TORZA-424469 format. One record per atom (N, C-alpha, C): residue in one letter; atom name; residue number from 1; x, y, z. Coordinates in pm, whole numbers, plus 50000, padded with zeros to 5 digits. Layout:
# TORZA-424469
A:CA:NUM:X:Y:Z
...
//
This chain:
# TORZA-424469
M:N:1:13225:26685:75803
M:CA:1:13200:26551:75747
M:C:1:13068:26548:75673
N:N:2:12967:26623:75726
N:CA:2:12836:26622:75665
N:C:2:12814:26737:75567
Q:N:3:12920:26813:75539
Q:CA:3:12907:26923:75445
Q:C:3:12884:26868:75305
L:N:4:12794:26932:75230
L:CA:4:12760:26884:75097
L:C:4:12849:26949:74993
S:N:5:12884:26869:74891
S:CA:5:12952:26926:74775
S:C:5:12850:27006:74693
K:N:6:12899:27086:74598
K:CA:6:12807:27164:74515
K:C:6:12713:27072:74438
K:N:7:12765:26963:74384
K:CA:7:12680:26872:74308
K:C:7:12573:26809:74397
Q:N:8:12613:26771:74519
Q:CA:8:12515:26713:74610
Q:C:8:12409:26814:74650
Q:N:9:12449:26938:74672
Q:CA:9:12351:27041:74706
Q:C:9:12257:27067:74589
D:N:10:12312:27069:74466
D:CA:10:12228:27088:74347
D:C:10:12126:26975:74335
I:N:11:12171:26851:74359
I:CA:11:12080:26737:74351
I:C:11:11973:26747:74459
L:N:12:12014:26781:74580
L:CA:12:11917:26794:74689
L:C:12:11816:26904:74661
D:N:13:11863:27017:74611
D:CA:13:11771:27127:74576
D:C:13:11673:27084:74467
F:N:14:11725:27009:74368
F:CA:14:11637:26963:74260
F:C:14:11531:26867:74314
I:N:15:11571:26775:74400
I:CA:15:11476:26680:74458
I:C:15:11367:26755:74535
Q:N:16:11407:26852:74617
Q:CA:16:11311:26928:74694
Q:C:16:11212:27002:74604
Q:N:17:11262:27065:74498
Q:CA:17:11174:27139:74408
Q:C:17:11084:27045:74329
Y:N:18:11140:26931:74287
Y:CA:18:11061:26834:74211
Y:C:18:10944:26782:74294
I:N:19:10972:26749:74420
I:CA:19:10865:26701:74507
I:C:19:10762:26811:74530
E:N:20:10808:26934:74546
E:CA:20:10717:27046:74565
E:C:20:10623:27061:74445
D:N:21:10677:27040:74325
D:CA:21:10599:27059:74202
D:C:21:10511:26940:74168
N:N:22:10555:26819:74203
N:CA:22:10488:26697:74154
N:C:22:10428:26609:74262
N:N:23:10465:26633:74388
N:CA:23:10414:26555:74501
N:C:23:10474:26415:74510
W:N:24:10571:26383:74426
W:CA:24:10645:26259:74440
W:C:24:10788:26283:74392
P:N:25:10883:26198:74429
P:CA:25:11023:26225:74399
P:C:25:11062:26191:74255
P:N:26:11172:26248:74209
P:CA:26:11219:26218:74073
P:C:26:11290:26084:74068
T:N:27:11304:26031:73947
T:CA:27:11387:25913:73926
T:C:27:11533:25956:73911
V:N:28:11623:25859:73920
V:CA:28:11765:25887:73900
V:C:28:11788:25945:73761
R:N:29:11721:25889:73663
R:CA:29:11735:25936:73525
R:C:29:11688:26081:73511
E:N:30:11578:26115:73575
E:CA:30:11527:26252:73567
E:C:30:11626:26351:73630
I:N:31:11690:26310:73738
I:CA:31:11792:26396:73800
I:C:31:11910:26414:73705
Q:N:32:11952:26305:73643
Q:CA:32:12066:26311:73552
Q:C:32:12039:26405:73435
V:N:33:11921:26392:73375
V:CA:33:11887:26474:73259
V:C:33:11871:26621:73298
A:N:34:11798:26646:73406
A:CA:34:11769:26784:73446
A:C:34:11895:26861:73483
L:N:35:11988:26794:73551
L:CA:35:12109:26861:73597
L:C:35:12228:26839:73504
K:N:36:12205:26769:73392
K:CA:36:12308:26745:73291
K:C:36:12432:26679:73352
I:N:37:12406:26578:73432
I:CA:37:12512:26500:73493
I:C:37:12555:26391:73395
S:N:38:12682:26356:73394
S:CA:38:12738:26270:73290
S:C:38:12673:26133:73281
S:N:39:12633:26075:73394
S:CA:39:12574:25941:73392
S:C:39:12488:25919:73515
T:N:40:12402:25817:73508
T:CA:40:12318:25784:73623
T:C:40:12403:25728:73738
S:N:41:12517:25668:73706
S:CA:41:12603:25615:73812
S:C:41:12661:25728:73897
V:N:42:12687:25844:73835
V:CA:42:12733:25960:73911
V:C:42:12622:26011:74002
V:N:43:12499:26010:73950
V:CA:43:12385:26048:74033
V:C:43:12372:25953:74151
D:N:44:12383:25823:74124
D:CA:44:12374:25723:74231
D:C:44:12480:25745:74338
Y:N:45:12602:25775:74294
Y:CA:45:12712:25799:74388
Y:C:45:12678:25915:74481
N:N:46:12625:26023:74425
N:CA:46:12594:26140:74505
N:C:46:12469:26119:74591
L:N:47:12375:26039:74544
L:CA:47:12260:26005:74627
L:C:47:12303:25921:74747
D:N:48:12397:25830:74724
D:CA:48:12451:25752:74836
D:C:48:12516:25845:74938
A:N:49:12587:25946:74888
A:CA:49:12651:26043:74979
A:C:49:12547:26122:75057
L:N:50:12439:26161:74990
L:CA:50:12332:26234:75058
L:C:50:12265:26147:75164
E:N:51:12256:26019:75135
E:CA:51:12197:25927:75234
E:C:51:12291:25912:75354
T:N:52:12420:25900:75327
T:CA:52:12518:25889:75435
T:C:52:12518:26014:75523
K:N:53:12494:26129:75459
K:CA:53:12494:26257:75531
K:C:53:12357:26291:75589
N:N:54:12268:26189:75589
N:CA:54:12138:26200:75656
N:C:54:12049:26310:75597
Q:N:55:12055:26322:75463
Q:CA:55:11970:26418:75394
Q:C:55:11850:26350:75327
I:N:56:11869:26225:75285
I:CA:56:11763:26150:75217
I:C:56:11766:26006:75264
T:N:57:11659:25932:75232
T:CA:57:11658:25786:75243
T:C:57:11617:25732:75107
R:N:58:11657:25608:75079
R:CA:58:11621:25545:74952
R:C:58:11571:25404:74978
K:N:59:11472:25362:74898
K:CA:59:11417:25228:74910
K:C:59:11455:25149:74785
S:N:60:11516:25035:74804
S:CA:60:11559:24954:74691
S:C:60:11438:24894:74620
G:N:61:11453:24877:74489
G:CA:61:11348:24812:74410
G:C:61:11237:24903:74366
K:N:62:11249:25035:74391
K:CA:62:11147:25130:74349
K:C:62:11211:25236:74261
S:N:63:11141:25275:74152
S:CA:63:11198:25373:74061
S:C:63:11197:25514:74119
R:N:64:11100:25542:74204
R:CA:64:11093:25673:74269
R:C:64:11111:25650:74419
A:N:65:11236:25621:74456
A:CA:65:11263:25567:74588
A:C:65:11325:25667:74684
I:N:66:11331:25795:74645
I:CA:66:11400:25895:74727
I:C:66:11301:25962:74820
E:N:67:11337:25973:74947
E:CA:67:11255:26046:75043
E:C:67:11344:26144:75118
L:N:68:11294:26265:75136
L:CA:68:11367:26364:75214
L:C:68:11351:26336:75362
I:N:69:11456:26351:75437
I:CA:69:11450:26333:75582
I:C:69:11404:26463:75646
N:N:70:11315:26448:75745
N:CA:70:11262:26565:75817
N:C:70:11199:26667:75723
R:N:71:11129:26614:75623
R:CA:71:11060:26704:75530
R:C:71:10938:26764:75599
P:N:72:10930:26897:75608
P:CA:72:10816:26958:75675
P:C:72:10689:26948:75592
R:N:73:10578:26935:75658
R:CA:73:10449:26936:75589
R:C:73:10412:27080:75557
R:N:74:10369:27105:75434
R:CA:74:10322:27237:75400
R:C:74:10189:27263:75467
N:N:75:10161:27390:75495
N:CA:75:10039:27426:75566
N:C:75:09913:27388:75489
N:N:76:09924:27379:75356
N:CA:76:09806:27352:75275
N:C:76:09809:27211:75216
S:N:77:09867:27116:75292
S:CA:77:09875:26981:75239
S:C:77:09848:26878:75349
E:N:78:09822:26755:75304
E:CA:78:09798:26642:75394
E:C:78:09875:26523:75341
F:N:79:09897:26423:75428
F:CA:79:09963:26300:75387
F:C:79:09863:26185:75387
V:N:80:09866:26103:75281
V:CA:80:09783:25983:75274
V:C:80:09873:25866:75235
P:N:81:09837:25743:75273
P:CA:81:09921:25628:75240
P:C:81:09915:25594:75092
M:N:82:10031:25562:75036
M:CA:82:10042:25519:74897
M:C:82:10044:25366:74897
L:N:83:09938:25305:74840
L:CA:83:09923:25159:74849
L:C:83:09969:25084:74725
G:N:84:10034:25154:74631
G:CA:84:10087:25083:74515
G:C:84:10018:25122:74386
T:N:85:10003:25023:74297
T:CA:85:09951:25046:74161
T:C:85:09819:24974:74144
I:N:86:09725:25040:74077
I:CA:86:09599:24974:74043
I:C:86:09621:24906:73908
A:N:87:09644:24775:73911
A:CA:87:09681:24701:73791
A:C:87:09630:24559:73800
A:N:88:09617:24494:73682
A:CA:88:09567:24358:73675
A:C:88:09653:24264:73759
G:N:89:09586:24175:73830
G:CA:89:09656:24072:73905
G:C:89:09701:24114:74043
I:N:90:09674:24238:74083
I:CA:90:09722:24286:74212
I:C:90:09605:24341:74293
P:N:91:09560:24271:74395
P:CA:91:09453:24329:74479
P:C:91:09504:24450:74554
I:N:92:09415:24543:74585
I:CA:92:09454:24661:74662
I:C:92:09488:24616:74803
P:N:93:09606:24651:74854
P:CA:93:09641:24612:74990
P:C:93:09547:24676:75091
D:N:94:09532:24609:75204
D:CA:94:09457:24668:75313
D:C:94:09535:24787:75367
R:N:95:09463:24895:75396
R:CA:95:09531:25015:75444
R:C:95:09613:24989:75570
K:N:96:09566:24898:75655
K:CA:96:09639:24870:75780
K:C:96:09774:24805:75753
D:N:97:09792:24749:75632
D:CA:97:09918:24685:75596
D:C:97:10013:24780:75524
A:N:98:09973:24907:75507
A:CA:98:10055:25002:75435
A:C:98:10183:25034:75513
D:N:99:10290:25057:75438
D:CA:99:10414:25102:75498
D:C:99:10392:25242:75556
P:N:100:10409:25261:75686
P:CA:100:10381:25392:75746
P:C:100:10469:25503:75690
E:N:101:10583:25466:75627
E:CA:101:10671:25568:75571
E:C:101:10638:25597:75426
D:N:102:10554:25515:75363
D:CA:102:10522:25534:75222
D:C:102:10399:25623:75212
Q:N:103:10421:25752:75231
Q:CA:103:10313:25850:75236
Q:C:103:10324:25945:75117
L:N:104:10211:25992:75070
L:CA:104:10206:26087:74961
L:C:104:10149:26219:75013
E:N:105:10219:26328:74986
E:CA:105:10171:26459:75027
E:C:105:10082:26515:74916
V:N:106:09961:26552:74951
V:CA:106:09866:26601:74851
V:C:106:09805:26733:74898
P:N:107:09761:26817:74803
P:CA:107:09703:26947:74840
P:C:107:09574:26930:74920
S:N:108:09558:27012:75022
S:CA:108:09440:27004:75108
S:C:108:09311:27035:75034
Y:N:109:09320:27114:74926
Y:CA:109:09196:27152:74857
Y:C:109:09125:27034:74792
L:N:110:09194:26920:74779
L:CA:110:09130:26802:74722
L:C:110:09033:26737:74819
F:N:111:09037:26779:74945
F:CA:111:08951:26721:75047
F:C:111:08854:26826:75100
K:N:112:08742:26780:75146
K:CA:112:08652:26868:75221
K:C:112:08684:26847:75368
G:N:113:08766:26936:75422
G:CA:113:08820:26915:75555
G:C:113:08944:26828:75545
R:N:114:08968:26741:75641
R:CA:114:09083:26652:75640
R:C:114:09048:26523:75566
P:N:115:09149:26453:75511
P:CA:115:09119:26335:75430
P:C:115:09054:26222:75507
G:N:116:09085:26209:75637
G:CA:116:09028:26100:75714
G:C:116:09108:25973:75699
P:N:117:09082:25874:75785
P:CA:117:09161:25751:75786
P:C:117:09126:25654:75673
D:N:118:09027:25687:75593
D:CA:118:08981:25593:75490
D:C:118:09027:25632:75350
V:N:119:09118:25728:75335
V:CA:119:09165:25774:75204
V:C:119:09304:25716:75178
F:N:120:09325:25667:75056
F:CA:120:09456:25617:75017
F:C:120:09482:25653:74871
A:N:121:09605:25634:74828
A:CA:121:09646:25670:74692
A:C:121:09694:25548:74617
L:N:122:09669:25547:74486
L:CA:122:09714:25440:74397
L:C:122:09765:25502:74267
R:N:123:09869:25444:74210
R:CA:123:09915:25489:74079
R:C:123:09842:25409:73970
V:N:124:09797:25479:73867
V:CA:124:09718:25417:73759
V:C:124:09811:25354:73655
K:N:125:09774:25234:73612
K:CA:125:09845:25167:73503
K:C:125:09746:25141:73391
G:N:126:09772:25197:73273
G:CA:126:09682:25180:73161
G:C:126:09606:25307:73128
E:N:127:09531:25305:73019
E:CA:127:09464:25425:72971
E:C:127:09314:25404:72951
S:N:128:09254:25317:73031
S:CA:128:09112:25289:73015
S:C:128:09025:25406:73060
M:N:129:09082:25501:73136
M:CA:129:09003:25616:73184
M:C:129:09055:25747:73126
I:N:130:09120:25741:73012
I:CA:130:09186:25858:72955
I:C:130:09088:25969:72921
D:N:131:08967:25934:72880
D:CA:131:08867:26037:72844
D:C:131:08811:26107:72968
A:N:132:08836:26050:73085
A:CA:132:08800:26115:73211
A:C:132:08921:26188:73271
L:N:133:09022:26209:73185
L:CA:133:09144:26281:73225
L:C:133:09221:26207:73335
I:N:134:09218:26073:73327
I:CA:134:09298:25989:73417
I:C:134:09390:25905:73328
A:N:135:09518:25940:73324
A:CA:135:09611:25879:73231
A:C:135:09705:25782:73301
D:N:136:09773:25702:73219
D:CA:136:09873:25609:73270
D:C:136:09979:25686:73349
G:N:137:10008:25641:73471
G:CA:137:10107:25707:73555
G:C:137:10049:25809:73652
D:N:138:09923:25848:73633
D:CA:138:09859:25941:73727
D:C:138:09839:25873:73861
I:N:139:09819:25954:73964
I:CA:139:09786:25902:74097
I:C:139:09641:25937:74127
V:N:140:09565:25836:74169
V:CA:140:09426:25860:74208
V:C:140:09414:25849:74359
L:N:141:09332:25936:74414
L:CA:141:09299:25932:74556
L:C:141:09166:25861:74570
I:N:142:09161:25760:74653
I:CA:142:09044:25674:74668
I:C:142:08995:25680:74813
R:N:143:08865:25696:74830
R:CA:143:08806:25685:74963
R:C:143:08742:25547:74976
S:N:144:08785:25473:75077
S:CA:144:08735:25336:75096
S:C:144:08584:25333:75103
S:N:145:08523:25239:75032
S:CA:145:08379:25222:75033
S:C:145:08346:25086:74973
E:N:146:08238:25027:75018
E:CA:146:08192:24901:74961
E:C:146:08070:24920:74873
T:N:147:08023:25045:74862
T:CA:147:07906:25074:74779
T:C:147:07934:25198:74694
A:N:148:07855:25216:74590
A:CA:148:07870:25333:74504
A:C:148:07737:25363:74435
E:N:149:07719:25487:74394
E:CA:149:07604:25527:74316
E:C:149:07627:25494:74169
V:N:150:07521:25484:74093
V:CA:150:07530:25456:73950
V:C:150:07615:25564:73882
G:N:151:07712:25521:73805
G:CA:151:07793:25613:73727
G:C:151:07917:25664:73799
E:N:152:07933:25632:73928
E:CA:152:08053:25677:73999
E:C:152:08174:25596:73954
T:N:153:08291:25660:73960
T:CA:153:08416:25593:73929
T:C:153:08468:25523:74053
V:N:154:08493:25393:74038
V:CA:154:08528:25311:74155
V:C:154:08649:25223:74124
A:N:155:08718:25185:74231
A:CA:155:08819:25080:74223
A:C:155:08749:24949:74259
V:N:156:08754:24854:74168
V:CA:156:08678:24728:74184
V:C:156:08773:24609:74177
W:N:157:08757:24518:74272
W:CA:157:08829:24391:74269
W:C:157:08739:24286:74207
L:N:158:08787:24223:74097
L:CA:158:08713:24118:74029
L:C:158:08767:23983:74077
E:N:159:08682:23910:74149
E:CA:159:08726:23788:74215
E:C:159:08781:23684:74118
S:N:160:08701:23642:74021
S:CA:160:08742:23531:73935
S:C:160:08858:23567:73843
E:N:161:08866:23693:73802
E:CA:161:08975:23736:73715
E:C:161:09103:23765:73793
G:N:162:09089:23791:73924
G:CA:162:09205:23823:74005
G:C:162:09269:23954:73968
E:N:163:09186:24057:73944
E:CA:163:09242:24185:73905
E:C:163:09163:24301:73964
T:N:164:09232:24412:73980
T:CA:164:09170:24536:74025
T:C:164:09160:24630:73906
T:N:165:09049:24700:73895
T:CA:165:09031:24791:73783
T:C:165:08962:24918:73828
L:N:166:08989:25027:73759
L:CA:166:08926:25156:73786
L:C:166:08828:25183:73672
K:N:167:08699:25184:73703
K:CA:167:08597:25200:73600
K:C:167:08475:25272:73657
K:N:168:08384:25312:73570
K:CA:168:08255:25367:73613
K:C:168:08159:25252:73642
W:N:169:08078:25269:73746
W:CA:169:07997:25161:73803
W:C:169:07853:25170:73755
F:N:170:07809:25068:73679
F:CA:170:07670:25065:73630
F:C:170:07609:24927:73660
P:N:171:07541:24913:73772
P:CA:171:07474:24786:73801
P:C:171:07354:24766:73708
E:N:172:07333:24640:73664
E:CA:172:07218:24605:73582
E:C:172:07148:24487:73650
P:N:173:07073:24516:73757
P:CA:173:07012:24408:73836
P:C:173:06915:24323:73756
Q:N:174:06852:24383:73654
Q:CA:174:06757:24307:73573
Q:C:174:06827:24194:73497
N:N:175:06958:24212:73472
N:CA:175:07036:24110:73404
N:C:175:07132:24038:73499
D:N:176:07119:24070:73629
D:CA:176:07205:24011:73731
D:C:176:07353:24028:73696
R:N:177:07389:24152:73656
R:CA:177:07529:24176:73620
R:C:177:07566:24322:73647
I:N:178:07696:24348:73639
I:CA:178:07750:24482:73653
I:C:178:07819:24521:73523
R:N:179:07794:24643:73478
R:CA:179:07872:24696:73365
R:C:179:07977:24791:73421
L:N:180:08103:24759:73394
L:CA:180:08214:24845:73433
L:C:180:08260:24919:73308
Q:N:181:08231:25048:73305
Q:CA:181:08247:25125:73183
Q:C:181:08380:25202:73182
P:N:182:08466:25175:73084
P:CA:182:08588:25256:73072
P:C:182:08554:25394:73016
A:N:183:08643:25489:73040
A:CA:183:08629:25621:72979
A:C:183:08734:25630:72868
N:N:184:08715:25545:72769
N:CA:184:08805:25540:72654
N:C:184:08724:25486:72538
S:N:185:08706:25569:72437
S:CA:185:08615:25534:72326
S:C:185:08663:25412:72247
T:N:186:08788:25372:72264
T:CA:186:08840:25257:72190
T:C:186:08822:25126:72267
M:N:187:08770:25132:72390
M:CA:187:08759:25013:72474
M:C:187:08614:24976:72501
E:N:188:08589:24846:72508
E:CA:188:08456:24795:72537
E:C:188:08437:24786:72689
P:N:189:08312:24795:72735
P:CA:189:08286:24778:72879
P:C:189:08312:24634:72924
I:N:190:08332:24620:73053
I:CA:190:08346:24488:73114
I:C:190:08212:24452:73178
Y:N:191:08160:24332:73147
Y:CA:191:08038:24283:73211
Y:C:191:08076:24168:73304
T:N:192:08024:24173:73423
T:CA:192:08055:24067:73519
T:C:192:07935:24046:73610
S:N:193:07930:23930:73673
S:CA:193:07819:23901:73763
S:C:193:07827:23988:73887
M:N:194:07713:24011:73950
M:CA:194:07709:24101:74064
M:C:194:07788:24049:74183
D:N:195:07800:23916:74195
D:CA:195:07875:23861:74309
D:C:195:08025:23848:74280
N:N:196:08067:23889:74159
N:CA:196:08209:23879:74123
N:C:196:08284:24010:74145
A:N:197:08210:24120:74159
A:CA:197:08272:24252:74168
A:C:197:08259:24307:74310
R:N:198:08371:24343:74369
R:CA:198:08371:24401:74503
R:C:198:08427:24543:74496
I:N:199:08347:24640:74527
I:CA:199:08393:24778:74531
I:C:199:08490:24795:74648
K:N:200:08606:24853:74619
K:CA:200:08706:24879:74723
K:C:200:08712:25026:74762
G:N:201:08664:25112:74674
G:CA:201:08666:25254:74706
G:C:201:08618:25338:74589
K:N:202:08589:25466:74618
K:CA:202:08539:25560:74518
K:C:202:08642:25668:74491
L:N:203:08648:25710:74365
L:CA:203:08743:25812:74325
L:C:203:08716:25943:74395
L:N:204:08823:25999:74453
L:CA:204:08811:26126:74525
L:C:204:08883:26237:74450
G:N:205:08995:26207:74387
G:CA:205:09070:26308:74315
G:C:205:09180:26245:74232
V:N:206:09241:26326:74145
V:CA:206:09347:26279:74055
V:C:206:09463:26376:74062
I:N:207:09584:26319:74070
I:CA:207:09707:26398:74064
I:C:207:09777:26360:73936
R:N:208:09791:26454:73845
R:CA:208:09845:26427:73713
R:C:208:09995:26407:73715
S:N:209:10042:26301:73647
S:CA:209:10184:26278:73630
S:C:209:10237:26370:73522
M:N:210:10351:26434:73550
M:CA:210:10415:26521:73452
M:C:210:10536:26454:73388
A:N:211:10557:26327:73424
A:CA:211:10676:26257:73371
A:C:211:10654:26219:73226
//
């Protein structure tokens, strides 16, 4: 009953290899294109079968919603919580509110020792940090912090604007303001009052999207 068809095995093998290469699962469309399947509905049908046969789980409403069941941790990797997207209008969720199953496997070399309970991951939306090699769709690893040194890249919540942004941190106490500097020569810095900007964490590493 739980035996896989050739197509289901091919899809499962592709998912496993894709996660191994990219650290996150493929979309239905990526599976369809890579395996030259006739339509995304055929992919969906076989993914449903894989879920029924207890090979994967899927989360509705997410484009990369496939998770392998009983996926072993690699010896040179760690898991950190994925807290969503760093984008305007969305505050960074508290780590304690993270879905315990929404974990991202990342290479251990990105950490000095183990990541610790204060590290989380966010997907980047936008290209304000493109000159720092942080592109739209990349995943950034953030270590929780309420302070930062001058010039460090931080995730900042702007109270009055109601948005989270990833920028370089330049306090200007003489002017009672903060300069949030993008790493994109086409964009102007953001200036805000010192009591309007709350540092939520400092950049620890970047995982490049290959999509």
